[in-house]
C-alpha positions in Angstrom: 2.3 -33.8 -17.6 0.5 -31.0 -19.1 0.5 -27.9 -17.2 -2.9 -25.7 -17.8 -2.1 -21.7 -17.6 -4.5 -18.9 -17.1 -4.4 -16.1 -20.0 -5.2 -12.5 -18.6 -4.8 -10.0 -21.7 -2.3 -12.4 -23.6 -0.2 -12.6 -20.3 0.6 -16.3 -19.3 -0.4 -16.4 -15.4 2.1 -18.8 -14.4 1.7 -19.5 -10.4 -2.2 -20.7 -10.8 -2.2 -21.1 -7.2 -0.7 -18.0 -5.7 -3.6 -16.7 -8.3 -6.5 -18.5 -6.9 -5.3 -18.3 -3.2 -5.3 -14.4 -3.8 -9.0 -14.4 -5.5 -10.4 -16.1 -2.5 -8.6 -14.8 0.2 -9.4 -11.0 -1.0 -13.2 -12.1 -2.0 -13.7 -13.8 1.4 -12.6 -10.8 3.0 -14.8 -8.6 0.9 -17.3 -11.4 1.6 -17.5 -11.6 4.9 -17.4 -8.0 5.9 -20.8 -7.9 3.4 -22.3 -10.6 5.3 -22.1 -8.9 9.0 -21.5 -5.6 8.8 -23.3 -5.2 6.0 -26.2 -7.3 7.2 -26.5 -5.1 10.7 -25.9 -1.9 8.9 -29.1 -2.7 6.5 -31.5 -2.0 9.7 -30.4 1.6 9.4 -32.0 4.0 7.0 -31.7 3.7 3.3 -28.4 4.4 1.7 -26.3 4.8 4.9 -25.2 1.3 4.7 -24.0 1.8 0.5 -22.0 4.8 2.1 -20.1 2.8 4.4 -19.9 -0.7 2.6 -19.1 0.9 -0.6 -15.4 2.3 0.2 -14.6 -0.5 1.8 -15.6 -2.8 -0.7 -14.0 -0.4 -3.2 -10.6 -0.8 -0.8 -10.3 -4.5 -1.3 -10.7 -4.7 -4.6 -7.7 -1.9 -5.4 -5.9 -4.1 -2.7 -6.5 -7.1 -5.1 -5.8 -5.3 -8.1 -2.5 -4.3 -6.4 -1.3 -7.9 -5.6 -2.0 -9.0 -8.7 -2.5 -6.5 -11.5 -5.2 -8.5 -13.2 -8.6 -7.5 -14.5 -9.5 -11.3 -13.8 -8.5 -10.7 -10.1 -10.8 -8.7 -9.9 -13.5 -10.4 -11.3 -12.8 -13.2 -8.9 -12.7 -11.4 -6.1 -16.2 -10.0 -6.8 -17.6 -13.0 -7.8 -16.3 -14.8 -4.1 -17.6 -11.9 -2.0 -21.2 -11.8 -3.9 -21.4 -16.1 -3.4 -20.4 -15.1 0.8 -22.5 -12.6 0.6 -25.6 -14.7 -0.2 -25.5 -16.4 2.9 -27.1 -13.3 4.3 -30.5 -14.9 2.6 -30.7 -17.6 5.2 -30.5 -15.2 7.9 -33.8 -14.2 9.9 -36.1 -11.1 9.8 -34.4 -10.0 6.6 -36.1 -9.2 3.4 -35.1 -10.9 0.1 -34.4 -7.4 -1.4 -32.2 -6.6 1.5 -30.3 -8.9 0.4 -30.3 -8.8 -3.6 -29.9 -5.1 -3.7 -26.2 -5.4 -2.4 -25.6 -8.2 -4.1 -26.4 -6.7 -7.6 -24.6 -3.0 -6.3 -21.4 -5.5 -5.7 -21.1 -7.2 -9.0 -21.9 -3.8 -10.4 -19.3 -1.8 -8.6 -16.8 -4.8 -9.6 -17.1 -4.4 -13.3 -16.9 -0.7 -13.1 -13.6 -1.7 -11.4 -12.7 -3.9 -14.2 -13.2 -1.7 -16.6 -12.3 1.7 -15.3 -9.5 0.8 -12.8 -6.8 -0.5 -14.9 -7.5 2.4 -17.2 -6.8 4.8 -14.9 -4.3 3.5 -12.0 -0.8 4.3 -12.8 1.4 0.6 -11.5 3.9 3.3 -10.0 1.5 5.6 -8.3 -1.4 4.6 -6.1 -2.2 7.8 -4.3 -4.7 8.9 -6.4 -6.3 5.9 -5.9 -9.0 6.9 -3.2 -9.9 9.5 -5.7 -10.3 6.4 -7.8 -12.4 5.2 -5.2 -15.2 8.1 -4.6 -15.3 8.9 -8.2 -16.4 4.8 -9.1 -18.8 5.2 -6.1 -20.6 8.4 -7.6 -20.4 6.7 -11.6 -22.1 2.9 -9.3 -24.7 5.1 -7.6 -25.6 7.1 -10.7 -26.3 3.6 -12.7 -27.9 1.6 -9.7 -29.8 4.9 -8.4 -31.2 6.7 -11.3 -33.3 4.2 -12.8 -34.8 3.0 -9.7 -35.4 6.9 -8.7 -37.5 7.5 -11.9 -40.3 4.5 -10.6 -41.4 5.8 -8.0 
């Protein structure tokens, strides 16, 4: 019987069931929060929902990274959450762009976490993590809002 192991940065992830269940667990928490609370917040004026939902998503990504310390985990969590957020495309009375823009933001946020968080966060000290969340929020905002601001 052959066993298939996932590779992450030269390390072998031995317990595949735990690894995948962590991705599904954290991704579904973030995705359900985005699909419910995010849906309700998008009825408010522009940028309010992002200011509330971004730190929630960042905290969930950070918790998922604490559990597995793997970039592959963070990427998986972001993909699962984005797929769950796509359910909002079936909701009534909402513009397609009010669903697609948050999904794009979730993917950008996940990519920034995959790149930045493992470099900055020390595995022994997580007290700096909230400062990292706000720094990544500002970087994400500049990546996403600056190109859109020049169009108008």
